[in-house]
BAMIVO-481022 format. One record per residue (C-alpha): x, y, z; chain. Coordinates in pm, 1 decimal, padded with zeros to 6 digits, always signed. Each point is the difference from the previous one (the first is absolute). Example, Ala and Ser with C-alpha at 12.3 -4.5 7.8 and 13.67 -1.06 7.14 Angstrom:
{px +01230.0	py -00450.0	pz +00780.0	torba A}
{px +00137.0	py +00344.0	pz -00066.0	torba A}
//
This chain:
{px +06096.2	py -01651.9	pz -07335.6	torba A}
{px -00097.6	py +00212.6	pz +00301.1	torba A}
{px -00127.0	py -00193.9	pz +00299.2	torba A}
{px -00376.5	py -00002.7	pz +00030.5	torba A}
{px -00021.8	py +00087.1	pz +00365.5	torba A}
{px -00328.6	py +00187.3	pz +00049.2	torba A}
{px -00355.8	py -00114.2	pz +00061.7	torba A}
{px -00267.8	py +00249.8	pz -00098.7	torba A}
{px -00315.4	py -00003.8	pz +00211.9	torba A}
{px -00293.0	py +00185.0	pz -00156.6	torba A}
{px -00276.7	py +00064.3	pz +00250.2	torba A}
{px -00207.6	py +00260.1	pz +00180.8	torba A}
{px +00133.9	py +00191.9	pz +00298.2	torba A}
{px -00163.9	py -00206.9	pz +00274.9	torba A}
{px +00042.1	py -00366.5	pz -00088.1	torba A}
{px +00085.0	py -00219.5	pz +00297.1	torba A}
{px +00018.0	py -00310.5	pz -00218.6	torba A}
{px +00272.9	py +00157.8	pz -00213.3	torba A}
{px +00172.4	py +00103.3	pz +00323.0	torba A}
{px +00013.4	py -00367.0	pz +00103.6	torba A}
{px +00175.7	py -00096.2	pz -00322.9	torba A}
{px +00238.8	py +00295.9	pz +00014.7	torba A}
{px +00098.2	py -00097.3	pz +00356.2	torba A}
{px +00111.1	py -00340.8	pz -00126.9	torba A}
{px +00181.0	py +00154.6	pz -00297.2	torba A}
{px +00189.3	py +00224.4	pz +00240.8	torba A}
{px +00100.2	py -00305.3	pz +00203.1	torba A}
{px +00131.9	py -00157.9	pz -00319.3	torba A}
{px +00207.6	py +00310.4	pz -00066.4	torba A}
{px -00183.8	py +00083.1	pz -00321.6	torba A}
{px -00021.9	py +00362.1	pz -00113.5	torba A}
{px -00364.4	py +00110.6	pz -00022.1	torba A}
{px -00151.7	py +00300.9	pz -00175.0	torba A}
{px -00363.7	py +00060.2	pz +00085.7	torba A}
{px -00216.9	py +00235.1	pz -00202.9	torba A}
{px -00358.8	py +00083.7	pz -00087.0	torba A}
{px -00094.8	py +00125.5	pz -00349.5	torba A}
{px -00227.4	py +00258.3	pz +00164.6	torba A}
{px +00316.4	py +00176.2	pz +00123.5	torba A}
{px +00103.6	py +00094.3	pz -00354.3	torba A}
{px +00155.2	py +00346.1	pz +00002.8	torba A}
{px +00249.9	py +00128.3	pz +00253.9	torba A}
{px -00008.9	py -00326.1	pz +00199.1	torba A}
{px +00026.6	py -00232.6	pz -00299.1	torba A}
{px +00178.5	py +00049.4	pz -00330.2	torba A}
{px +00083.8	py -00244.9	pz -00275.7	torba A}
{px +00216.2	py +00016.7	pz -00311.5	torba A}
{px +00074.8	py -00256.6	pz -00269.2	torba A}
{px +00165.5	py +00018.0	pz -00341.3	torba A}
{px -00089.8	py -00231.3	pz -00286.2	torba A}
{px +00170.2	py -00073.3	pz -00330.3	torba A}
{px +00340.1	py +00151.9	pz +00076.1	torba A}
{px +00136.4	py -00243.4	pz +00257.4	torba A}
{px -00047.7	py -00351.8	pz +00134.6	torba A}
{px -00342.7	py -00054.6	pz +00152.6	torba A}
{px -00066.2	py +00261.3	pz +00266.1	torba A}
{px +00362.8	py +00023.3	pz +00117.2	torba A}
{px -00037.5	py +00376.5	pz +00004.6	torba A}
{px -00323.8	py -00011.4	pz +00197.1	torba A}
{px -00062.2	py +00078.5	pz +00362.4	torba A}
{px -00279.6	py +00035.5	pz +00251.9	torba A}
{px +00046.9	py +00243.2	pz +00287.0	torba A}
{px -00204.5	py +00020.9	pz +00319.9	torba A}
{px +00049.8	py +00236.8	pz +00292.6	torba A}
{px +00247.3	py -00247.7	pz +00153.4	torba A}
{px +00133.5	py -00219.3	pz -00283.3	torba A}
{px +00139.5	py +00027.4	pz -00350.4	torba A}
{px -00022.9	py -00326.7	pz -00191.5	torba A}
{px +00154.0	py -00078.0	pz -00334.9	torba A}
{px -00250.0	py -00201.5	pz -00198.9	torba A}
{px +00264.6	py -00252.1	pz -00101.8	torba A}
{px +00067.5	py -00070.7	pz +00370.6	torba A}
{px -00353.6	py -00114.4	pz +00078.6	torba A}
{px -00009.5	py -00362.1	pz +00112.0	torba A}
{px -00377.2	py -00032.6	pz +00043.3	torba A}
{px -00321.1	py +00200.1	pz +00031.5	torba A}
{px -00268.8	py -00062.9	pz +00261.4	torba A}
{px -00314.6	py +00155.4	pz -00149.5	torba A}
{px -00202.9	py +00008.4	pz +00319.6	torba A}
{px -00268.5	py +00268.4	pz +00035.5	torba A}
{px +00115.4	py +00302.5	pz -00201.2	torba A}
{px -00230.0	py +00298.6	pz -00042.4	torba A}
{px +00002.7	py +00201.6	pz -00320.1	torba A}
{px -00036.8	py +00378.5	pz +00026.9	torba A}
{px -00343.9	py +00147.6	pz -00066.3	torba A}
{px +00106.9	py +00369.5	pz -00022.5	torba A}
{px -00312.1	py +00115.9	pz +00181.7	torba A}
{px +00126.3	py +00358.2	pz +00000.4	torba A}
{px -00022.7	py +00018.0	pz -00380.1	torba A}
{px -00314.2	py +00049.9	pz -00211.2	torba A}
{px -00159.8	py -00325.1	pz -00112.9	torba A}
{px +00145.4	py -00028.3	pz -00351.8	torba A}
{px +00343.5	py +00115.4	pz +00115.0	torba A}
{px -00006.7	py -00251.2	pz +00287.5	torba A}
{px -00084.7	py -00283.2	pz -00241.1	torba A}
{px +00280.3	py +00108.6	pz -00231.8	torba A}
{px +00257.9	py +00021.1	pz +00279.6	torba A}
{px -00105.8	py -00335.3	pz +00151.2	torba A}
{px +00034.8	py -00169.0	pz -00339.2	torba A}
{px +00350.6	py +00140.2	pz -00049.6	torba A}
{px +00110.2	py -00143.4	pz +00333.7	torba A}
{px -00150.4	py -00343.2	pz -00065.0	torba A}
{px +00148.6	py -00030.6	pz -00345.1	torba A}
{px +00325.1	py +00183.6	pz +00078.0	torba A}
{px +00105.9	py -00123.2	pz +00343.6	torba A}
{px -00196.7	py -00322.0	pz -00048.0	torba A}
{px +00142.2	py -00057.6	pz -00345.6	torba A}
{px +00358.7	py +00040.2	pz +00119.5	torba A}
{px -00051.1	py -00239.5	pz +00288.2	torba A}
{px -00193.4	py -00254.1	pz -00207.2	torba A}
{px +00289.1	py -00013.0	pz -00247.4	torba A}
{px +00232.5	py -00145.4	pz +00265.7	torba A}
{px +00043.6	py -00354.5	pz -00128.7	torba A}
{px +00312.5	py -00122.8	pz +00177.7	torba A}
{px -00140.0	py -00003.2	pz +00352.6	torba A}
{px -00262.4	py -00193.2	pz +00195.0	torba A}
{px -00347.1	py +00152.8	pz +00019.9	torba A}
{px -00226.6	py -00096.4	pz +00288.5	torba A}
{px -00218.2	py +00032.5	pz -00198.6	torba A}
{px +00030.6	py +00190.3	pz -00325.1	torba A}
{px -00301.9	py +00236.6	pz +00007.1	torba A}
{px -00098.5	py -00074.0	pz -00357.4	torba A}
{px -00013.2	py -00370.9	pz +00082.8	torba A}
{px -00193.5	py +00077.2	pz +00318.4	torba A}
{px -00253.6	py +00191.7	pz -00206.4	torba A}
{px -00034.0	py -00275.7	pz -00258.7	torba A}
{px -00057.9	py -00255.0	pz +00278.1	torba A}
{px -00271.9	py +00202.6	pz +00171.3	torba A}
{px -00295.3	py -00090.1	pz -00224.0	torba A}
{px -00228.3	py -00245.5	pz +00180.7	torba A}
{px -00152.9	py -00161.7	pz -00311.5	torba A}
{px +00348.9	py -00072.3	pz -00133.6	torba A}
{px +00099.3	py -00133.3	pz +00344.1	torba A}
{px -00295.2	py -00238.0	pz +00003.3	torba A}
{px +00078.8	py -00132.6	pz -00347.2	torba A}
{px +00367.6	py -00051.1	pz +00086.2	torba A}
{px -00083.8	py -00170.4	pz +00330.6	torba A}
{px -00222.4	py -00245.6	pz -00185.7	torba A}
{px +00276.9	py -00056.6	pz -00255.8	torba A}
{px +00241.8	py -00075.6	pz +00284.0	torba A}
{px -00230.8	py -00272.6	pz +00129.4	torba A}
{px -00128.1	py +00191.4	pz +00302.4	torba A}
{px -00360.6	py -00035.7	pz +00112.3	torba A}
{px -00189.3	py +00316.2	pz -00093.5	torba A}
{px -00351.1	py +00068.6	pz +00135.2	torba A}
{px -00258.6	py +00050.6	pz -00276.9	torba A}
{px +00023.8	py +00369.8	pz -00082.6	torba A}
{px -00186.1	py +00238.7	pz -00227.3	torba A}
{px +00121.5	py +00342.6	pz -00111.0	torba A}
{px -00280.0	py +00190.0	pz -00171.0	torba A}
{px -00194.2	py +00322.3	pz -00033.7	torba A}
{px -00311.2	py -00188.5	pz -00113.0	torba A}
{px -00248.3	py -00009.9	pz +00290.9	torba A}
{px -00194.8	py -00293.5	pz -00145.2	torba A}
{px +00317.2	py -00204.0	pz -00039.8	torba A}
{px +00092.9	py +00085.8	pz +00360.5	torba A}
{px -00344.0	py -00104.8	pz +00129.9	torba A}
{px +00023.6	py -00325.2	pz -00193.5	torba A}
{px +00342.4	py -00072.4	pz +00152.2	torba A}
{px -00124.0	py +00072.3	pz +00353.4	torba A}
{px -00303.0	py -00226.3	pz -00039.1	torba A}
{px +00222.9	py -00275.6	pz -00138.7	torba A}
{px +00253.6	py +00010.6	pz +00285.7	torba A}
{px -00234.3	py +00105.2	pz +00285.4	torba A}
{px +00262.0	py +00147.9	pz +00233.8	torba A}
{px +00192.8	py +00269.6	pz -00187.1	torba A}
{px +00219.4	py +00288.9	pz +00106.4	torba A}
{px +00082.8	py +00325.8	pz -00173.6	torba A}
{px +00354.8	py +00137.8	pz -00005.1	torba A}
{px +00157.0	py +00305.5	pz -00158.4	torba A}
{px +00223.6	py -00056.8	pz -00298.0	torba A}
{px +00255.0	py +00233.5	pz +00153.1	torba A}
{px +00029.9	py +00187.1	pz +00327.5	torba A}
{px -00027.6	py +00374.1	pz -00063.1	torba A}
{px +00016.5	py +00292.5	pz +00248.3	torba A}
{px -00357.2	py +00118.8	pz +00051.4	torba A}
{px -00157.8	py +00269.9	pz +00211.4	torba A}
{px -00358.7	py +00097.3	pz +00074.4	torba A}
{px -00090.7	py +00305.7	pz +00205.3	torba A}
{px +00364.9	py +00038.3	pz +00094.7	torba A}
{px +00030.7	py -00354.1	pz +00138.0	torba A}
{px +00241.3	py -00255.4	pz -00142.3	torba A}
{px -00185.2	py -00317.0	pz -00097.6	torba A}
{px +00106.6	py -00343.9	pz -00108.8	torba A}
{px -00179.9	py -00300.3	pz -00139.7	torba A}
{px -00001.9	py -00357.4	pz +00122.7	torba A}
{px -00105.4	py -00330.9	pz -00144.2	torba A}
{px -00375.2	py -00002.3	pz +00069.7	torba A}
{px -00283.8	py -00247.3	pz -00057.9	torba A}
{px -00232.1	py +00097.1	pz -00283.5	torba A}
{px -00348.3	py -00117.3	pz -00102.3	torba A}
{px -00156.5	py +00019.3	pz -00343.0	torba A}
{px -00261.1	py +00239.7	pz +00140.1	torba A}
{px +00276.4	py +00243.0	pz +00106.0	torba A}
{px +00090.7	py +00079.6	pz -00360.1	torba A}
{px -00146.4	py +00273.6	pz -00213.3	torba A}
{px +00082.3	py +00154.0	pz -00335.4	torba A}
{px +00293.4	py +00199.6	pz +00140.8	torba A}
{px +00200.6	py -00321.8	pz -00032.1	torba A}
{px +00031.8	py +00096.8	pz -00367.5	torba A}
{px +00219.5	py +00302.2	pz +00081.7	torba A}
{px +00320.1	py -00198.6	pz +00072.7	torba A}
{px +00110.4	py -00365.3	pz +00010.2	torba A}
{px -00048.2	py -00177.6	pz +00334.1	torba A}
{px +00154.9	py -00316.6	pz +00141.6	torba A}
{px -00237.0	py -00265.1	pz +00138.3	torba A}
{px +00141.2	py -00317.5	pz +00151.6	torba A}
{px -00147.3	py -00317.4	pz +00145.4	torba A}
{px +00062.5	py +00002.3	pz +00373.1	torba A}
{px +00248.8	py -00256.6	pz +00129.1	torba A}
{px -00122.2	py -00185.9	pz +00307.8	torba A}
{px +00325.1	py +00078.0	pz +00171.8	torba A}
{px +00154.6	py -00109.1	pz +00326.6	torba A}
{px +00281.3	py +00256.9	pz -00011.0	torba A}
{px +00202.2	py +00227.3	pz -00226.4	torba A}
{px +00358.4	py -00027.4	pz -00116.7	torba A}
{px +00231.1	py +00294.8	pz -00062.8	torba A}
{px +00314.3	py -00113.4	pz -00178.5	torba A}
{px +00292.9	py +00236.7	pz -00046.7	torba A}
{px +00268.9	py -00093.5	pz -00250.2	torba A}
{px +00337.3	py +00178.1	pz +00014.4	torba A}
{px +00236.8	py -00126.4	pz -00267.7	torba A}
{px -00025.8	py -00377.3	pz +00048.3	torba A}
{px -00096.4	py +00022.0	pz +00367.3	torba A}
{px -00361.8	py -00074.5	pz +00083.5	torba A}
{px -00172.4	py +00116.2	pz +00319.4	torba A}
{px -00349.3	py -00141.8	pz +00055.9	torba A}
{px -00232.2	py +00116.0	pz +00278.0	torba A}
{px -00340.2	py -00145.0	pz +00082.0	torba A}
{px -00249.2	py +00266.8	pz +00110.1	torba A}
{px -00293.5	py -00123.4	pz +00207.1	torba A}
{px -00313.1	py +00206.6	pz +00057.2	torba A}
{px -00375.6	py -00010.8	pz -00050.4	torba A}
{px +00018.6	py +00283.1	pz -00254.9	torba A}
{px -00082.8	py -00020.8	pz -00367.4	torba A}
{px +00266.9	py +00265.9	pz -00061.5	torba A}
{px +00269.1	py -00017.1	pz +00268.6	torba A}
{px +00120.7	py +00353.9	pz -00075.7	torba A}
{px -00311.8	py +00137.9	pz +00173.0	torba A}
{px +00126.5	py -00063.4	pz +00352.7	torba A}
{px +00365.4	py -00079.7	pz +00064.1	torba A}
{px -00075.0	py -00032.0	pz +00370.7	torba A}
{px -00216.4	py -00306.1	pz -00070.1	torba A}
{px +00276.8	py -00196.2	pz -00171.1	torba A}
{px +00228.3	py -00275.8	pz +00121.0	torba A}
{px +00311.2	py -00105.9	pz -00188.4	torba A}
{px +00197.6	py -00320.2	pz -00039.0	torba A}
{px +00302.2	py -00077.3	pz -00216.0	torba A}
{px -00058.7	py -00288.5	pz -00239.9	torba A}
{px +00193.4	py -00194.6	pz -00262.7	torba A}
{px -00151.9	py -00014.2	pz -00345.9	torba A}
{px -00030.8	py -00321.9	pz -00197.3	torba A}
{px +00278.4	py -00017.4	pz -00259.7	torba A}
{px -00248.8	py +00012.2	pz -00285.7	torba A}
{px -00154.7	py +00324.3	pz +00123.7	torba A}
{px +00333.2	py +00162.5	pz +00080.7	torba A}
{px +00138.7	py -00087.2	pz -00342.5	torba A}
{px -00311.8	py +00135.2	pz -00170.1	torba A}
{px +00029.4	py +00335.1	pz +00179.2	torba A}
{px +00369.4	py +00028.1	pz -00085.3	torba A}
{px -00076.9	py -00081.1	pz -00363.6	torba A}
{px -00278.8	py +00258.2	pz +00005.8	torba A}
{px +00244.9	py +00276.2	pz +00097.1	torba A}
{px +00259.2	py -00123.8	pz -00247.7	torba A}
{px -00257.2	py +00021.1	pz -00278.0	torba A}
{px -00066.4	py +00364.7	pz +00089.9	torba A}
{px +00367.1	py +00090.6	pz +00040.1	torba A}
{px -00044.8	py +00081.9	pz +00369.5	torba A}
{px +00239.5	py -00088.9	pz +00282.3	torba A}
{px -00249.4	py +00065.0	pz +00278.4	torba A}
{px -00373.7	py -00006.0	pz +00058.4	torba A}
{px -00270.1	py -00055.1	pz +00261.3	torba A}
{px -00256.9	py -00268.3	pz -00079.7	torba A}
{px -00340.9	py -00036.2	pz +00162.3	torba A}
{px -00168.8	py -00340.6	pz +00001.5	torba A}
{px -00299.5	py -00145.8	pz +00183.8	torba A}
{px +00018.0	py -00339.8	pz +00169.3	torba A}
{px -00321.5	py -00197.8	pz -00027.4	torba A}
{px -00130.7	py -00242.9	pz +00263.2	torba A}
{px +00208.8	py -00279.3	pz -00153.4	torba A}
{px +00317.8	py +00207.8	pz +00016.4	torba A}
{px +00011.8	py +00062.7	pz -00374.9	torba A}
{px +00128.9	py +00344.0	pz -00109.6	torba A}
{px -00206.0	py +00217.0	pz -00233.7	torba A}
{px +00159.4	py +00286.7	pz -00189.9	torba A}
{px -00116.4	py +00349.9	pz +00091.6	torba A}
{px +00259.5	py +00248.1	pz -00124.9	torba A}
{px +00358.5	py +00118.6	pz -00026.2	torba A}
{px +00112.4	py +00334.9	pz +00132.8	torba A}
{px +00337.5	py +00054.0	pz -00169.5	torba A}
{px +00093.3	py +00263.0	pz +00259.2	torba A}
{px -00206.6	py -00108.5	pz +00299.6	torba A}
{px +00040.6	py +00092.7	pz +00364.8	torba A}
{px +00180.0	py -00251.3	pz +00221.5	torba A}
{px +00160.1	py +00192.9	pz +00286.9	torba A}
{px -00275.3	py -00083.5	pz +00249.9	torba A}
{px +00040.1	py -00370.3	pz -00075.8	torba A}
{px +00365.1	py +00009.5	pz +00099.6	torba A}
{px -00097.5	py +00166.6	pz +00326.2	torba A}
{px -00270.6	py -00259.8	pz +00070.1	torba A}
{px +00193.6	py -00311.6	pz -00101.1	torba A}
{px +00370.1	py +00079.9	pz +00034.1	torba A}
{px +00065.6	py -00109.6	pz -00359.1	torba A}
{px +00313.1	py +00169.2	pz -00133.7	torba A}
{px -00166.4	py +00166.8	pz -00295.2	torba A}
{px +00185.0	py +00331.9	pz +00012.8	torba A}
{px +00334.0	py -00182.4	pz +00023.6	torba A}
{px -00095.9	py -00200.3	pz -00310.9	torba A}
{px -00068.5	py +00321.9	pz -00191.8	torba A}
{px +00332.0	py +00144.7	pz +00115.9	torba A}
{px +00187.4	py -00313.4	pz -00108.0	torba A}
{px -00166.0	py +00010.4	pz -00341.7	torba A}
{px +00079.6	py +00368.3	pz -00049.3	torba A}
{px +00354.7	py -00035.9	pz +00127.5	torba A}
{px +00067.7	py -00291.5	pz -00235.0	torba A}
{px -00064.7	py +00217.8	pz -00301.0	torba A}
{px -00007.1	py -00273.4	pz -00265.8	torba A}
{px -00231.2	py +00106.5	pz -00285.2	torba A}
{px -00233.0	py -00236.0	pz -00179.7	torba A}
{px +00128.8	py -00150.6	pz -00320.3	torba A}
{px -00304.7	py +00148.5	pz -00171.4	torba A}
{px +00055.4	py +00351.9	pz +00136.6	torba A}
//
């Protein structure tokens, strides 16, 4: 069998976090092929045959600087790829072309079963539903703040009156613009009087506020666990990174084992967990980002996160369930 000697890195053009991992892969002497699905065309071509030969032995992916046989791929780092939008085409044609790329290029890549995925995008997508996350966290024995997902305004008002201090969070971050300005949404306090009948349009997530002393961001890479305590006076620490202080902490065995089991259940080898620490030091589940940002934490703490990713990708041992 041909040696699997290449790590694919799928990400956008300007991704300093991917650069950090690639630097370590280069130091390990691992061949790296970086690409972005949005480059499909002259800068990115793919071919694969099915049914006439062993799985994908005849396939290849070619970038402007690399040609990679699909049977030589050791692992895939699915970082921050961008799919093409074909803005130059009329609307229906653009939708058609975008779908062909997702299900053509994507389908070929997703069929790679004998390599490590960090993480497989279909598993990332399945893990990204907050209601399912909450149910699984509870099943794993983690403490979950009382949470309501509803589009019934009366049910939401009842929940807020019951729990007094309640926050509202989006069910998924989505790019959003108003008057040409990019906007984002934070966890925000909400009162029963704030709600009107527009709540009925879509489901909303309401959650009892944790009386927290600090936040925890926990990055898991393979079986390595990096835990960082984030101190601030902010309800949502993402609002102001300049107001944050960081300290490296060790997790209790029970919590660490629960988070590892959580990822195992979802078929993921990496993920970023957010938890809130209450005044007694007890962790409360907030969410999992299966492909969360972590580069700034390495810079702030010195934790060798990028090296851990490189080691995992270089090892190239697929899951038994892959």
